[in-house]
TORROLO-829170 format. One record per residue: residue number from 1; residue in three letters; y, z, x negated of N, C-alpha, C in turn. Coordinates in steps of 0.001 Angstrom, whole numbers, plus 524288, in hexadecimal, padded with zeros to 5 digits. Each point is the difference from the previous one (the first is absolute). Layout:
{rotor NUM; 'ALA'; {Y; Z; X}; {Y; Z; X}; {Y; Z; X}};
...
This chain:
{rotor 1; 'GLY'; {8202E; 3D7FE; 76368}; {7FF0D; 8007A; 7FA7A}; {7FB96; 7FC64; 7FE4C}};
{rotor 2; 'LYS'; {7FF5B; 7FF9C; 7FB01}; {7FBE2; 7FCA8; 7FDE4}; {7FB01; 80323; 7FF1D}};
{rotor 3; 'TYR'; {7FBB2; 7FD42; 8006D}; {7FAE2; 8025B; 7FF26}; {7FE1A; 7FEA1; 7FA8A}};
{rotor 4; 'ALA'; {7FCF8; 80388; 7FDB0}; {7FDFE; 7FF21; 7FABD}; {7FAB4; 802AA; 7FF69}};
{rotor 5; 'VAL'; {7FD61; 7FE92; 7FBC8}; {7FAE0; 80232; 7FEB0}; {8003D; 801C3; 7FA51}};
{rotor 6; 'VAL'; {7FD33; 80428; 7FEBB}; {7FF87; 80199; 7FA85}; {7FA6A; 7FF0F; 7FE28}};
{rotor 7; 'SER'; {7FF80; 7FF29; 7FAF0}; {7FAD0; 7FFB7; 7FD99}; {7FFEE; 803D7; 7FB7A}};
{rotor 8; 'GLN'; {7FB89; 80286; 7FF5A}; {7FF70; 803F3; 7FBEB}; {7FB1C; 7FED2; 7FCDE}};
{rotor 9; 'ASP'; {8006C; 80065; 7FAD7}; {7FB7A; 7FF2A; 7FCA2}; {80094; 80362; 7FB2C}};
{rotor 10; 'GLY'; {7FB9D; 8014E; 7FDBB}; {7FFF9; 80328; 7FB4A}; {7FCCC; 7FD6B; 7FBC2}};
{rotor 11; 'TRP'; {80147; 8012C; 7FB37}; {7FD21; 7FDF3; 7FB83}; {8016D; 80334; 7FB3D}};
{rotor 12; 'SER'; {7FDAA; 7FEBA; 7FB96}; {80160; 80262; 7FAFF}; {802FB; 7FBFA; 7FCD1}};
{rotor 13; 'ASN'; {80444; 801B0; 7FD87}; {802F9; 7FC5E; 7FCC5}; {7FD58; 7FF65; 7FAAC}};
{rotor 14; 'VAL'; {80278; 7FD2B; 7FC6D}; {7FD93; 7FEF5; 7FAE7}; {7FF36; 804F5; 7FCD2}};
{rotor 15; 'HIS'; {802A6; 80429; 80167}; {7FF63; 8050A; 7FD4F}; {7FC2F; 80391; 802DA}};
{rotor 16; 'ARG'; {7FD40; 7FDCE; 803D8}; {7FC24; 802C3; 80326}; {80274; 8046F; 80330}};
{rotor 17; 'GLU'; {804EC; 7FF50; 80179}; {802AE; 803B7; 8035E}; {7FF8A; 7FE12; 805A2}};
{rotor 18; 'SER'; {7FEE7; 8039B; 8038D}; {7FF57; 7FE8B; 80580}; {80544; 7FF1C; 8029C}};
{rotor 19; 'ILE'; {8007F; 7FB78; 80278}; {804CB; 7FE78; 802B0}; {7FE9F; 7FEA7; 805A7}};
{rotor 20; 'ILE'; {80345; 801A3; 803AA}; {7FF8A; 7FE41; 8056B}; {8053C; 7FD93; 8016E}};
{rotor 21; 'ALA'; {7FFCC; 7FB1C; 801BA}; {804C8; 7FD26; 8014A}; {7FFFA; 7FE78; 805BD}};
{rotor 22; 'THR'; {804AC; 7FFA3; 80227}; {800A6; 7FE68; 8056D}; {8041C; 7FBB7; 80045}};
{rotor 23; 'CYS'; {7FEC1; 7FBEB; 802ED}; {803AD; 7FBB8; 80105}; {80150; 7FFFE; 805C9}};
{rotor 24; 'VAL'; {804AB; 7FE2A; 80135}; {80189; 7FF50; 80577}; {80098; 7FA26; 800F2}};
{rotor 25; 'HIS'; {7FDCC; 7FE3C; 8044C}; {8000E; 7FA76; 80166}; {8032C; 7FF59; 80503}};
{rotor 26; 'ILE'; {804BB; 7FDFB; 7FF4B}; {80382; 7FEDE; 80457}; {7FFDC; 7FA13; 800A8}};
{rotor 27; 'PRO'; {7FFF8; 7FDEB; 804B5}; {7FFA7; 7FA4D; 80094}; {803A2; 7FD1D; 7FC32}};
{rotor 28; 'GLY'; {7FD97; 7FCCD; 7FCB9}; {802ED; 7FCEE; 7FC34}; {800E4; 802A2; 7FAC9}};
{rotor 29; 'HIS'; {7FEA7; 80501; 7FF84}; {80106; 802D7; 7FB24}; {7FBB8; 80407; 7FEF7}};
{rotor 30; 'THR'; {7FED9; 800C7; 7FB01}; {7FC7C; 8042F; 7FE5F}; {802A3; 802E4; 7FB86}};
{rotor 31; 'PHE'; {7FFF3; 80529; 80047}; {80289; 80338; 7FC0D}; {7FC3D; 80432; 7FE0F}};
{rotor 32; 'LEU'; {80036; 80118; 7FAE3}; {7FD46; 8048B; 7FDED}; {80319; 804B9; 801CA}};
{rotor 33; 'LEU'; {7FD87; 8034E; 802F8}; {802AC; 8048D; 80228}; {7FFD5; 8048C; 7FC2E}};
{rotor 34; 'ASP'; {7FB57; 80118; 7FDF2}; {7FF78; 8043B; 7FC3B}; {7FAF3; 7FF5B; 7FCEB}};
{rotor 35; 'ALA'; {7FFEB; 80273; 7FB80}; {7FB50; 8003D; 7FCBE}; {7FFD3; 80582; 7FDC7}};
{rotor 36; 'VAL'; {7FBC0; 802BD; 80111}; {7FF95; 80582; 7FE97}; {7FBCE; 800AC; 7FBDA}};
{rotor 37; 'ASP'; {80179; 80270; 7FBA4}; {7FC2E; 80193; 7FC08}; {7FDBF; 80526; 801F3}};
{rotor 38; 'VAL'; {7FB1B; 7FFE6; 801CF}; {7FDD2; 80498; 8028F}; {7FDCB; 803FA; 7FC2E}};
{rotor 39; 'GLY'; {80018; 7FEC5; 7FAF4}; {7FE33; 803C2; 7FC1E}; {7FA72; 801B5; 800FF}};
{rotor 40; 'ASP'; {7FF28; 8051F; 7FFCF}; {7FAAD; 80206; 800A1}; {7FEDE; 801CF; 80595}};
{rotor 41; 'VAL'; {80379; 7FEA8; 803A6}; {7FF2D; 80170; 8057A}; {7FB47; 7FD0A; 80214}};
{rotor 42; 'LYS'; {7FCBA; 802A8; 802FB}; {7FB7C; 7FD74; 80261}; {801E6; 7FC4B; 80443}};
{rotor 43; 'LYS'; {7FE8A; 7FB0B; 7FF85}; {801C3; 7FC0A; 803BE}; {7FC2E; 7FFB3; 8048E}};
{rotor 44; 'ASP'; {7FFE8; 8040F; 80327}; {7FC8D; 7FFF3; 80490}; {802FB; 7FDC9; 804AD}};
{rotor 45; 'GLY'; {7FD5A; 7FFAB; 80467}; {8024E; 7FDB3; 804A7}; {804E6; 802C4; 801DA}};
{rotor 46; 'LEU'; {7FFFD; 8052C; 7FFD2}; {80494; 802F1; 801CD}; {804BA; 7FEF5; 7FC8A}};
{rotor 47; 'TYR'; {7FF26; 7FFF0; 7FADE}; {80449; 7FEFD; 7FC55}; {80238; 7FA84; 800D9}};
{rotor 48; 'CYS'; {7FC8F; 7FC26; 8005E}; {801C2; 7FA93; 800C1}; {802B8; 7FF50; 80542}};
{rotor 49; 'ALA'; {7FE2B; 802BD; 80405}; {8028D; 7FFC2; 8051F}; {8057D; 8024F; 7FFAE}};
{rotor 50; 'ASP'; {80090; 80463; 7FD3B}; {8052D; 80259; 7FF62}; {803B0; 7FC57; 7FD0E}};
{rotor 51; 'LEU'; {7FDF9; 7FD6A; 7FBE5}; {80337; 7FC33; 7FD2A}; {801AC; 7FB90; 803A1}};
{rotor 52; 'ALA'; {7FC54; 7FE15; 80322}; {80131; 7FBB7; 8039E}; {80412; 801B2; 80403}};
{rotor 53; 'LYS'; {7FF73; 804B6; 80218}; {803CF; 801F7; 803D1}; {80574; 8002E; 7FD99}};
{rotor 54; 'SER'; {8004F; 80210; 7FB43}; {80504; 8004F; 7FD4C}; {8024B; 7FA90; 7FF23}};
{rotor 55; 'SER'; {7FCB3; 7FC51; 7FE76}; {801C8; 7FAA2; 7FF1B}; {801D0; 7FD73; 8050E}};
{rotor 56; 'ILE'; {7FD3B; 800F7; 80438}; {80174; 7FDC8; 80515}; {80563; 801F8; 801A5}};
{rotor 57; 'LEU'; {800D2; 80516; 7FF97}; {80513; 80239; 80172}; {80452; 7FDEB; 7FC75}};
{rotor 58; 'ASN'; {7FED6; 7FF85; 7FAF2}; {803BB; 7FDE2; 7FC3A}; {8016E; 7FA5C; 80160}};
{rotor 59; 'ALA'; {7FC15; 7FCD4; 80146}; {800F0; 7FA7F; 80159}; {80359; 7FF8D; 804E6}};
{rotor 60; 'GLU'; {7FED1; 8032F; 803E5}; {802F8; 7FFB9; 804E8}; {805BC; 8015F; 7FF24}};
{rotor 61; 'GLU'; {800ED; 803D3; 7FC9C}; {80565; 80187; 7FEE9}; {802BB; 7FBEF; 7FC95}};
{rotor 62; 'LYS'; {7FD69; 7FE5C; 7FBD4}; {80268; 7FC79; 7FC30}; {80100; 7FA8D; 80237}};
{rotor 63; 'TYR'; {7FC4F; 7FDF5; 80318}; {80068; 7FAA2; 801F0}; {80162; 7FFAB; 805D0}};
{rotor 64; 'VAL'; {80132; 8047F; 8025D}; {80175; 80049; 80581}; {7FC40; 7FCA7; 80344}};
{rotor 65; 'CYS'; {7FB13; 8019F; 7FFE4}; {7FBE8; 7FD1A; 802C1}; {7FC28; 803E2; 80260}};
{rotor 66; 'GLN'; {7FC84; 7FDF9; 80328}; {7FBCC; 80332; 8022D}; {7FAE8; 7FE25; 7FD8E}};
{rotor 67; 'ILE'; {7FD5E; 80387; 7FD3F}; {7FAF1; 7FEB2; 7FDB1}; {7FBF4; 80055; 80456}};
{rotor 68; 'VAL'; {7FD70; 7FB99; 80105}; {7FC41; 7FFB6; 80450}; {7FA58; 7FFBD; 7FE21}};
{rotor 69; 'GLY'; {7FF39; 7FFDB; 7FACE}; {7FAA5; 7FFB8; 7FE1C}; {7FF9F; 800C3; 7FA27}};
{rotor 70; 'VAL'; {7FB2A; 8009B; 7FE49}; {7FEE3; 800BC; 7FA72}; {7FB1A; 7FCE7; 7FE93}};
{rotor 71; 'VAL'; {80009; 7FDDE; 7FB39}; {7FB80; 7FD3E; 7FDD3}; {7FE5B; 802EE; 7FB19}};
{rotor 72; 'SER'; {7FAEB; 800B0; 7FF5B}; {7FE03; 8027F; 7FB3F}; {7FADF; 7FD66; 7FE8E}};
{rotor 73; 'ASP'; {7FDDD; 8019C; 7FB91}; {7FAD7; 7FDF4; 7FEB2}; {7FBF5; 802C5; 80362}};
{rotor 74; 'ASN'; {7FB15; 7FF28; 7FEDE}; {7FBED; 801B4; 803A1}; {7FC6A; 8043C; 7FDDE}};
{rotor 75; 'GLU'; {801D0; 802B9; 7FC04}; {7FCAE; 80431; 7FE12}; {7FFE5; 8046E; 80404}};
{rotor 76; 'PRO'; {7FBF2; 80337; 7FFEE}; {7FF56; 803F9; 8041D}; {804BC; 80381; 800E2}};
{rotor 77; 'LYS'; {802A2; 801BD; 7FBCE}; {80470; 80385; 800E3}; {80470; 7FD3C; 802D9}};
{rotor 78; 'MET'; {80086; 7FAD3; 7FF48}; {8042F; 7FD30; 802A3}; {7FEC9; 7FF2F; 805C6}};
{rotor 79; 'VAL'; {7FB06; 7FFEC; 8015A}; {7FE83; 7FFEC; 80588}; {801F3; 80509; 8028D}};
{rotor 80; 'LEU'; {7FF51; 80468; 7FD41}; {801FF; 80503; 801E9}; {805F4; 7FFDB; 8005B}};
{rotor 81; 'VAL'; {80295; 7FDDF; 7FC09}; {805B8; 7FFA5; 80007}; {801DC; 7FD09; 804D2}};
{rotor 82; 'ARG'; {7FD92; 7FB94; 80112}; {80199; 7FCE6; 8048F}; {7FF4C; 8031E; 8050B}};
{rotor 83; 'SER'; {7FBC8; 802F2; 80053}; {7FF05; 8033D; 8049B}; {8042F; 80441; 8008D}};
{rotor 84; 'LEU'; {80154; 80282; 7FBAC}; {80401; 8041A; 8001B}; {80556; 7FDC5; 8017E}};
{rotor 85; 'LEU'; {8012E; 7FB4D; 7FE26}; {804FE; 7FD96; 8015B}; {80035; 7FE85; 805C7}};
{rotor 86; 'GLU'; {7FB97; 7FE46; 80227}; {7FFC5; 7FEDC; 805A2}; {800F6; 804F2; 8032D}};
{rotor 87; 'GLU'; {7FDAD; 80464; 7FE4D}; {800EB; 804FC; 802B1}; {805C0; 8017C; 7FFB4}};
{rotor 88; 'TRP'; {8025F; 7FF2F; 7FB81}; {80570; 8017B; 7FF07}; {803CC; 7FCB1; 8032F}};
{rotor 89; 'ARG'; {7FF2F; 7FAD2; 80025}; {803A7; 7FC72; 8028A}; {7FE5F; 7FE5B; 8057C}};
{rotor 90; 'GLY'; {7FB2B; 800F9; 8016C}; {7FE2C; 7FE78; 8052D}; {7FCAB; 7FB18; 7FFCC}};
{rotor 91; 'LYS'; {7FD40; 7FF0E; 8043E}; {7FC3F; 7FBAB; 8003E}; {80296; 7FAA1; 7FF9A}};
{rotor 92; 'SER'; {80504; 7FF98; 80113}; {80297; 7FAE7; 7FF8B}; {80111; 7FE90; 7FA4B}};
{rotor 93; 'PHE'; {7FF56; 803BD; 7FC6D}; {800B9; 7FEF9; 7FA6D}; {7FB54; 7FCD7; 7FE0E}};
{rotor 94; 'ILE'; {8010A; 7FB9F; 7FD74}; {7FBDD; 7FC69; 7FE4F}; {7FE4E; 80164; 7FA75}};
{rotor 95; 'THR'; {7FAF0; 800E6; 7FF58}; {7FDEE; 80112; 7FAC7}; {7FB70; 7FC59; 7FF0C}};
{rotor 96; 'TYR'; {7FFDA; 7FDB8; 7FB69}; {7FBA3; 7FC8C; 7FEDA}; {7FF24; 7FF90; 7FA23}};
{rotor 97; 'GLY'; {7FB26; 7FEC2; 7FEB0}; {7FE88; 7FF23; 7FA96}; {8017F; 7FA83; 7FE5C}};
{rotor 98; 'CYS'; {800AB; 7FF5B; 7FB05}; {8019E; 7FB00; 7FDCE}; {7FB9D; 7FBFB; 8007A}};
{rotor 99; 'SER'; {8011C; 7FB96; 8026F}; {7FC14; 7FBE2; 800B0}; {7FE20; 7FDE2; 7FAC8}};
{rotor 100; 'ALA'; {80390; 7FF69; 7FC3E}; {7FE69; 7FE12; 7FAD8}; {7FC2E; 803CE; 7FD7B}};
{rotor 101; 'HIS'; {800DF; 80511; 800D1}; {7FC71; 803E7; 7FDDB}; {7FAA7; 7FF96; 80292}};
{rotor 102; 'TYR'; {7FFE8; 7FF27; 80520}; {7FAFF; 7FF3E; 802B0}; {7FD14; 7FB59; 7FDB1}};
{rotor 103; 'LEU'; {802C1; 7FBA4; 7FF3A}; {7FD7E; 7FB58; 7FDCC}; {7FE03; 80106; 7FA7F}};
{rotor 104; 'ASN'; {802FF; 802F9; 7FCF5}; {7FE42; 80147; 7FAB8}; {7FB04; 80342; 8002D}};
{rotor 105; 'LEU'; {7FFB6; 803A7; 803AF}; {7FB45; 8032A; 8007E}; {7FB56; 7FCA1; 8018B}};
{rotor 106; 'ILE'; {800E5; 7FC2D; 80362}; {7FBC3; 7FC7F; 8019C}; {7FE1D; 7FCB9; 7FB6D}};
{rotor 107; 'GLN'; {803A5; 7FE04; 7FCD2}; {7FE75; 7FC99; 7FBB5}; {7FCAF; 802D1; 7FBF7}};
{rotor 108; 'ILE'; {8006E; 80522; 7FFA7}; {7FCC4; 802ED; 7FC4B}; {7FA43; 7FEF8; 80122}};
{rotor 109; 'ASP'; {7FE94; 80016; 804FB}; {7FA93; 7FEFB; 80181}; {7FEC6; 7FA2D; 80027}};
{rotor 110; 'ALA'; {803F8; 7FCCA; 80102}; {7FF0B; 7FA6D; 800D5}; {7FFEE; 7FCC7; 7FAFA}};
{rotor 111; 'THR'; {8024E; 801F8; 7FBC5}; {80037; 7FD02; 7FB26}; {7FB3A; 80131; 7FCAC}};
{rotor 112; 'PRO'; {7FC95; 7FC21; 7FF37}; {7FB67; 800E7; 7FCAF}; {801B0; 8017C; 7FA77}};
{rotor 113; 'SER'; {7FD2A; 8038F; 7FD98}; {80179; 801E2; 7FACE}; {8000A; 7FB9A; 7FBFA}};
{rotor 114; 'VAL'; {7FCAA; 7FC09; 800A5}; {7FFEF; 7FB97; 7FC55}; {8054A; 7FD34; 80013}};
{rotor 115; 'ILE'; {80222; 7FF26; 804A8}; {80514; 7FD68; 80079}; {80450; 8038C; 7FDF1}};
{rotor 116; 'LYS'; {7FFCD; 804F7; 80174}; {803FB; 803AF; 7FE33}; {7FFF6; 80057; 7FA10}};
{rotor 117; 'ASN'; {7FB66; 80040; 7FD9D}; {7FFA3; 80054; 7FA4A}; {8023D; 7FB1C; 7FD6E}};
{rotor 118; 'HIS'; {7FF18; 7FB6C; 8025A}; {8022A; 7FB29; 7FDE0}; {805FB; 80009; 80063}};
{rotor 119; 'LEU'; {80214; 801C1; 8046D}; {805AE; 80066; 8009B}; {80258; 803A8; 7FBEA}};
{rotor 120; 'ILE'; {7FD60; 8044A; 7FF0A}; {801DE; 803BF; 7FC15}; {80018; 7FD76; 7FAA1}};
{rotor 121; 'GLU'; {7FBE6; 7FD1F; 7FEBB}; {7FFB0; 7FD57; 7FAF0}; {8047B; 7FC12; 7FF5A}};
{rotor 122; 'VAL'; {800FF; 7FCDC; 80402}; {80439; 7FC20; 7FFC9}; {8054C; 802B7; 7FF98}};
{rotor 123; 'GLN'; {800CD; 803F6; 80321}; {804FD; 802C4; 80000}; {80100; 80287; 7FAAE}};
{rotor 124; 'LYS'; {7FC06; 80273; 7FDBE}; {800A0; 80276; 7FAD9}; {80132; 7FBF2; 7FBD2}};
{rotor 125; 'TYR'; {7FDA9; 7FB5D; 80074}; {8010B; 7FBE2; 7FC33}; {805D2; 7FEAF; 7FFFB}};
{rotor 126; 'PHE'; {80234; 7FF28; 8049A}; {80592; 7FEBD; 80043}; {8035B; 8049F; 7FE54}};
{rotor 127; 'ARG'; {7FE60; 804B1; 80148}; {802F5; 804A1; 7FE69}; {80013; 80091; 7FA13}};
{rotor 128; 'ASN'; {7FBAD; 7FEB7; 7FD6D}; {7FF73; 800CE; 7FA5B}; {801A1; 7FB4A; 7FCBC}};
{rotor 129; 'HIS'; {80157; 7FBA3; 8025C}; {80192; 7FB4A; 7FD2F}; {8054E; 7FE35; 8021E}};
{rotor 130; 'GLN'; {80426; 801F9; 7FD8D}; {80545; 7FF2C; 80207}; {8019A; 7FA43; 8002E}};
{rotor 131; 'ARG'; {7FE89; 7FCF0; 7FC00}; {80188; 7FA76; 7FFF2}; {7FD78; 7FD0D; 80486}};
{rotor 132; 'VAL'; {7FB12; 80124; 800F7}; {7FD3B; 7FD6A; 80447}; {80266; 8019E; 8053C}};
{rotor 133; 'ALA'; {80137; 80502; 80082}; {8026B; 801ED; 804D5}; {8055C; 7FD7E; 800D2}};
{rotor 134; 'ALA'; {802FA; 7FF6B; 7FBC1}; {80526; 7FD8B; 80061}; {7FF7E; 7FA47; 801A8}};
{rotor 135; 'ARG'; {7FC1F; 7FD53; 7FDE1}; {7FF1F; 7FA7B; 80166}; {7FE6E; 7FF7E; 805C2}};
{rotor 136; 'LEU'; {7FC99; 8037C; 801C0}; {7FE69; 7FFF5; 8057B}; {804C1; 800BC; 80388}};
{rotor 137; 'LYS'; {8034F; 803BE; 7FE9C}; {804B7; 80107; 80312}; {80396; 7FB3C; 80000}};
{rotor 138; 'GLN'; {80097; 7FD96; 7FB66}; {8034E; 7FB62; 7FF77}; {7FE12; 7FB8C; 80380}};
{rotor 139; 'MET'; {7FAE0; 7FFA7; 800AF}; {7FDB0; 7FBD9; 80328}; {7FFD8; 8016C; 805D1}};
{rotor 140; 'GLY'; {801FB; 804A2; 80159}; {80038; 80194; 80576}; {7FB15; 8029E; 801FC}};
{rotor 141; 'GLY'; {7FC6A; 80145; 7FC79}; {7FB2B; 8029A; 80193}; {800BB; 805D9; 80088}};
{rotor 142; 'LYS'; {7FC37; 80276; 80243}; {80031; 805AB; 800C2}; {7FB03; 80278; 7FDF9}};
{rotor 143; 'ILE'; {8009B; 8048E; 7FDA1}; {7FB82; 8030E; 7FE41}; {7FD8A; 80267; 804DC}};
{rotor 144; 'PRO'; {7FAD2; 7FFC9; 8007C}; {7FD8B; 80228; 804B8}; {80116; 805D3; 80097}};
{rotor 145; 'GLN'; {80101; 8018E; 804C7}; {800C3; 80587; 80137}; {7FAB2; 802A2; 8002E}};
{rotor 146; 'LEU'; {7FF87; 80437; 7FD1B}; {7FB09; 802CC; 80001}; {7FF60; 8031E; 804FB}};
{rotor 147; 'PRO'; {7FB6E; 7FFB1; 80262}; {7FEF0; 80393; 80459}; {7FF9A; 8057E; 7FDC4}};
{rotor 148; 'ASN'; {80223; 803D0; 802BC}; {7FFA1; 80550; 7FDFF}; {7FF30; 803D6; 8046C}};
{rotor 149; 'ASP'; {7FDCF; 80460; 7FE97}; {7FF33; 80431; 803C4}; {8051D; 802F7; 80088}};
{rotor 150; 'THR'; {8018C; 8011B; 804DA}; {804DD; 802E3; 800C4}; {7FEDC; 8051D; 802A8}};
């Protein structure tokens, strides 16, 4: 059979509703597996681990694969989730935090506020001036990505 990995992340949508989504990554393909509106449920480690377990079983059935690992962000409850999943699936199950998230956490300390404030000013200028932003896009330029806390 084929091996695959799932990734799980949570956020609030534009209506400030809590969503937890899971993707399955099969060599050569990535699919949105599920997205759950968690409502007012407390998103603690046990709840997120149960969601991940359900998603893993769903992925294995739907895509006829063996889930061998999970990727999540690095907040404390997700460290617990990864630990619970290792207990559930055994030590051969691979769990790890997102490298991009680690780098984002590092940049919070590494980016001087003077530089960050200047980036914010430039980004807001392009956001608030549509003609200028359109011209930049037409010329192949990119608006700077704002560093943010995750």
